[in-house]
N, C-alpha and C positions, 0 to 999 in steps of 0.2 A: 521422461517424467512430466507429469501434468500437475501444476500448482495453482490453486485458487488464491486470488489476491483480493483482499477486502480491507477497507479502512473506514473510519468515521461512522461506526454503527450507532453510536450515541444511545445505547440501550441503558436505562429504561425510558429516557425522554422521548424516543422515537417509537416506543412500543415495548412489549414484553420480550420480543426476540426479533432477529433480523427478518426481513420480508421472506415469505415462503419461497419466492422465486429464486432465492440464493441456492436452495437445494438443487433445483434444475440446472442452474448455471454451473454449479460445481460437480455435476455428475461425473464420476470417474477420476476425480482428482486424487493424487497420492498424498498431498500435503496442502494445508491452508496457511498463508501468511497474513496476519492481521497487523496493519500498520498504524495502530493507535486509535485513541478515543473509544476504547472498549467500554470503560466506565464500571461495569460489574462482571464478576466471574461467570455468571450464568450465560452471558453471551458467548464466551469461549466454550463453555460446556455444550451449548446448543450446536456450535460449529463442529465440535469434536464428534458429534454423531455422524458427520459427513466424512471427515478425515482428521488425522492428527493436526494440531494447530501450534504454530509458533507465533508469538505476538510480542510487540514492543510493550514495555510495562507502563507506558504513559496511560494514566487514567485507570489502570486495572486495580490499583490500591485505593480503596475507598470508593465513594460514589459522589456524584454531583459535579457540575461544571465549575463550582466555586473553588475547588481544590487546586493547589499549585500543580503545574505539570511536571512530570518526571519524564523527560524525553530520552529514555534509554534506547540505545541502538542495539541491533542484533546483526550478526553475520552468520549466514547459512551457506554451507558448502554442499553442492549437489551437482552431479553429472559434470564434473570438471568446471563448474562455474562457482563464482563467489558472489553471493547476493548480500548486499548491504541493505538493511531495513531500518527505517526510523519513522517517526510520525512527522515531525517538522524538519524538512530538509532546508538548511540555511547555507546558501552559497554566496561567495564574495560578489558584491555589487548587485545581488538579487535579494538579499535578506531571506525572508521566508516566503517570498512571492514567486515561488517556482511553479508557474502556470504554463499552459501550452504556449510554445514559442519563446518563452522568456530566456531560456539558456542560450539559444542561438542569437537572440538580440542583445543580451546584456552581460553574458560572462565575458570577462576581459580577454580580448584577442591576444594570442601569443602566450597565454598562461595555460598550464596543464590542468585540465579538469580531473583526470585520473589522480594527480597528486593532491588536489584539493579534497577529493573523496577519500583518499587514503588517510588524510589527516582527520577526517570525521570518523571513519570506520576502523582505523587502526591497521588496515592492510589493504592491498589493492582489491578492488571489486570490479566486476564487469557488468553487473546488473544492480540497479538501485530501485527499491520499492519504498514508497513514501505516501503520506496522506496529507492531512491538514487543510488543503485548499478546497476540498470537495469537488475539484475539477479533474475529470478523467484525462489521462495523458499517456501516450506511448511515443517516445522519441529516443533517437540514438545520437549521442554527441561524443566525439573523440573516442569512439569505440565502446562507449558505455551505454547500455540500454536503461532508460529511465521509465518507470511505470508508476503512475498514480491511478489506483482503481476508482477514484472518486468516492462517493458515498452511496450506499444502497437505498437510503431513505431521506437524505437531506441534501438536495441539489441546489447550490447557490443560495443556501439558507431558506429554501422552500421545501416544505414537507411533501414529497412525492417519490414514487419509485425512481431509483437512480441507477447506478452502475456498480459493477464489480469487474474484475479482469481475470483472465486465465493466461498463465505463463507456461509454455511448453518448451522443455529443454532436453537436449541430448548432449553427449560430450562434444559434438561438433556444431551444434546450433542452438539458437534461442529465438523465441518469437512470443510476443504478447498481443492479446486482443482484448478490447473493451467489450463487455456484454451489457446491453441496455436491458435492465430487468423488466421494463414495461413491454418488451416483445415476447416475454415468456409467460406460459400459463402458471398459475399458482400451484 
């Protein structure tokens, strides 16, 4: 199964729809997971022209960045994997600063990361998809694959083509890769 991962689209402040390169990046995906900062339903509708979409509900209700966040989590079961999805991943001693390398540096040694994640998602997960930081990341810690696809159009608070990710899973395997949209034709 091939799953497109996207987060932090910030539509309409970043444009009427996600960058057209997202269509190329998500060619052949069976499902799209959107990890928050959707802001308006038309963004989800645009993505649904590519594949079915599951999204966290943060920012989907209402519009504008002045609204309070609703950081609802989702759990998706697929191909013998349990995928926990949220917008803002908050881990002990990291807060919401889950950026590349941070889990390895700062998660308390000797503590169970799978247990911490189970307390967030309500069940054991072996893949976590999140957003919020706008920094793309693929890392594995204590047997859990963490993927932040970054943002397709707002990279480190700069408006430019950014990243998405593709997750490929089978009952026996899982692998994610970041796709730099600036390397794709529109």
